[in-house]
C-alpha angles and dihedrals in degrees: 000000000000123000094256091052092049091049091050091050093049090047091051092048092049093053117095117248113272114273124223145082120312124239092255094049092047089052089054091050091047096048089045090053093049100038095058133131089315088085089071093054099038093092089051089050090053091049089054095051103030131232095304090058086076084081088060090051091057091043092053090049092052094046093047090050089051094048088048087058089049089057090052090052090049089053090050089058092071126021090208093067110113105157142027092259088056087061091052089048093050091050103040107008125233094339091053091049092050094047095048091045093051095050095040097049093042090053093050091045094052092046087056088050089053090056090058094046089050091052092049093049097048098041089050089053091052095043108027122186092024116150133188133207114214120174092343093308125111114233123197123243099260094043093047092050091050089056093047091049091052090054091051093048096045098085091054090055090058090064111098102180117093088201089063092043088056089074089056089046091054087055090049093052091050090048091054091052092047090049093055091045092050093050090049090051092051089055096043104039110015100066100260096104132183100270104123113111098194121189130295099225135000116189096187093056097048096095090055093044095049092044091053093044089053091049089056092061098039098121095118094102091066098036095092090048091051092045093052091047091062127100089223113033091186089070094061093095087061089050090054092050093051094044096050095044095050094041092051092051089051094046094045092050093050093046094053095042094049095045093049089050102046108008115187091354093074117130125216089271118037090215089066088063094052120100111245097211098081134068099241093055092049091050090051093049094044089048088052088054091054094054099072091050089056097041107035096078096051090051097051096037095089091048093049092047092051092050092046091054091060092060121086090225093050093148092055111116091207093053090049092052092048093049094048092046091050089050091056091048091052092053089051091054093052093045091054093046099048106025097169106122101184098042094045090050091050090051092050091049098047102038107024108021093046090052096045097039103034115016106037097047090051096045094045093048092050091050098044096046097031087232091155088073095067118057114218147118093294093052091049091051093048091047091052091050091051093050093047093045093049091050093050091046094054099042097037095046092051092050096047096045090049091053093047092051091048092052093046089055090051091052 
């Protein structure tokens, strides 16, 4: 061995082992990000589009996986890229960074809001007619449960390490599996059965179905964060493959089970259809209540980090705690103001998730690699994704906003 080789070996041995999240832990974080609250509404989405809309579910999964790979390629173009907004900045400068940041953080914020609405709805189903007295004021059941949930979630938001959050994510993945198993048991052994035939195709419900399907795979906002947290960034494409395959199996199973059980009578959350007087239903609902506690922190982590970086004392633990606490409070306020789970999810899916998961990855990739200059199969595929995404965004956003406004007027 020559002297240079010996020096290199000694230098390598003296370096500390690479820090970061392992492949397995990143898979847990990724599956947890994808298999979120969408699993509760996936049967409702199927009921809106009909049996053939399952094809659209698989199509959305494939396209979101592909656009996830496009994000990875965009990150490979510059080693300094750390976040999704960095990709927008590399492609389109300051305006691109601002646009991507706005959509990404708004999506993550509203998903966190959905977690709180979900908790309020399901706890109120378990404990109806429950009231709370806070500061001399009586608070209704749903509102009170939202506040209690926020207090329970708050300590998890204070965690900054994705390696530590991976343990919560493992619990979230297990909770999703238990939820599907419990719903299946209710249908098979608790007298509900799988007798509903449903409909083959429902044109009028397609905007809702596609919007909700897209919401289910809207993990792109946290993909760059997960990628940069890894010891070996080159393995992230494998993480994406595993996450999308397992999540699609989980989503497809829940969609079919729920639709066979309740057909066109499905509510925005399948747990709201379940009877509360048997053990399996209670397990399903309680499992649903665990999910937000395991998922909330990983959703708001990129928002909190971005806000912290704008403060001069960004390394201050006190500043970090205050920012993350204020973030939780703001999601509580929105959850109490617009408590419509299904319609808010449809809005997120059609307007924000479509942009973050379909449009931005394609547009940024085309700009960074100048792919639009060479006509070929890849350019045709990306063009088709952009056209489809834009159509879903326009139609789905109009439908969801109209429904939200109508329900606010009724309230």
